[in-house]
N, C-alpha and C positions, 0 to 999 in steps of 0.2 A: 733544132726546135720546130716544130710543126704548128700550124695554125690550131686554135683549139685551146691555147693557154697552158698546155702541159708538155712535158719532154717524154716521149715514150722509152726514152733509154732510162729515165730513173723510175725503177719499181716504186708503187706506193705514192706518186706525186698527187698533190692535190689536183681534183679534177679528172684525174685518169680513171676510167672505168676500173671498179675494184679499189681505188686508191681512198685514203682517208679524207674527210672533210677538212677544210682549212680550221685552226684553232681560232676562237673567239678573239675579238681585238682586246687585249689586255688594258689599254689606255683609251677608256671612250671619252667623249667629250663632256665635260662639265655640263650636269643636267640631263646627260642621256641616260637611258634605262641601264641597269647594270646587265653585264654580260652574263649569258646563261653558258652552261656547258655543253655538252654533247646532248642528244637527245635521251631523255630518261635521267641526266642528272640534275640535281637540284641547282639553282642558279648561284653564281659566286658572291661570297661576302669578303670584303676587303678587310683583312687582318684577322678573321676568325668567323665562326658561325654566328648567323644572326642572331639578336637576342629577343627571346621570346615574349610574349604578352604578359605571362605571369610574372617572369622575372623585372621586366620593366615597371609593370604595376606596383611590386614591392618596392622597388627603387623609389618610384614617387612617393610611397607612403613613407618611407624612411626620409625623403626630403622633405617632406611634409612635417614631420616631427622636428627636423632640424631646422626649418623655416619658422616653426611656431615658437622653439627656443629662442632664436634670433630676435623675433618680434617681441617677445617678452623682456629681453635684455634691452631692446631698444626703447621700449615703452618705459622701463624702469630709468632709463637714463635720462629720458624727457620727462619722467614723472607724470605720465598720463594715464597709467592705469590700464584699465580694460577699454576705455573709450576709444583709443585709437586702434586697438587691436579688432574692432567690430567693423571698421571701415573697409569698404570693398577697394577705396583707393590704395590705403596703406597695403593690405594683403596682395592686391594685384601687383602692385610696382615691386614690393619687396620679392615675391616669387618670381616676377620675370627677371628682377636684375640677378638674382641668385642664379638662376638657370643660364642665363646669356653669361655671366662671369665666369661660372664653373667650367661651363663648356666650351666656351672660346679660350680659354686659359689653359684648363687642364685635360679637356676632351672627355670629361665625367664629372658628375656631382657626387655628393658625399655616398648617397644611396646607390649609385652605379659602380663607385670604388668598392663598397662593401659587398656588392654582388657579382663582380668582375665583368662589368659592362663597360663599353667605351662608345662615344660618339664620334663616328668618323664623317669628315666632309663628303663632298661630292666626288666621285672618282676616286674613292679612297684616301683622301687627304687625312693625315692624322688626327685632325680635329677640324671642326667648323669654324669659319671665321665669326667675327661678331655679327656682321649682317646676317648670315646665314642661320647662326644660333637665336637672333632676335627674330626672324621670321618663323623658324620652326617653334618659338615659344610664344609668339604672339597672341595665342589662345588664353594664356595666363592672366592678361590684362583685361579679360572680359568682365571680372567681377567690378571693375570700374564703371560701367554702365548701370545707372540708377534702375531700380526696380528688376528689370529682367536679365542683370548680368549672370546671377547665379544659373538661372536657365539655360542662357546662351552657352555659359561654361559646361554646363552638363551635356548639352547637345555636342559641342566641339570634343568633349571626352569620349562619348559614344561614337562620333564619326572616326575619331583617331584609332580606337580600339577596335572598331570593325574594319578598318582598313589595314591596320597592322595583322590581325588575326588572317585576314583574306589575301594577304601578300605572301608570295612565296620567298621574297627577300625580307620579310617582316618589317617593312617601310610603311608609315603610316602617313595620312594626307598631309599632316605637318612636315615630315621628312620630303615628301614630293613637292610641296610648295618651296622648300629651302633649297631645292636644286638636286636633291637626291642624297641628302644624309642619312647615315644608318647607324644603328646601334648594333653593335657586335659582341659577343663574348670574347673578352681579351686573354 
């Protein structure tokens, strides 16, 4: 072995002139950026291809229908009719609880199941923890804020959509804040 970090007796050794670059670290620290491939290759998605913005949006629409149906069932159970359905508190808390429970237990919601998507935790964990899912979905609580909650929710959706669309790994700002969660095609 010579100085310089490579053995000239091993052809193609990393660091050797004409050799190959070392492979990316497959086990990054939680919260670290996703490892990329070699130059010209797309970034790595743990467990599948990154889920695109269109599929994720459609999954949210499907989940919205499921949440709406669930809210009617709850409202009928409490004999509250439509009054309870129009409150931001009820809608925000129900939506938040639905996403956190489904993602932390199943790794996906009903909409994601139907579209073949899955939420992975940071570093490729099979699903996010309850805390990571809560951070990831905290923006769904914005309707609770009186008067401007709907507007804040719209801004959050726009920021999340733009960051998903502009990310090579299709991770939104909410994924980043949750330590690096990622939605993938399963």
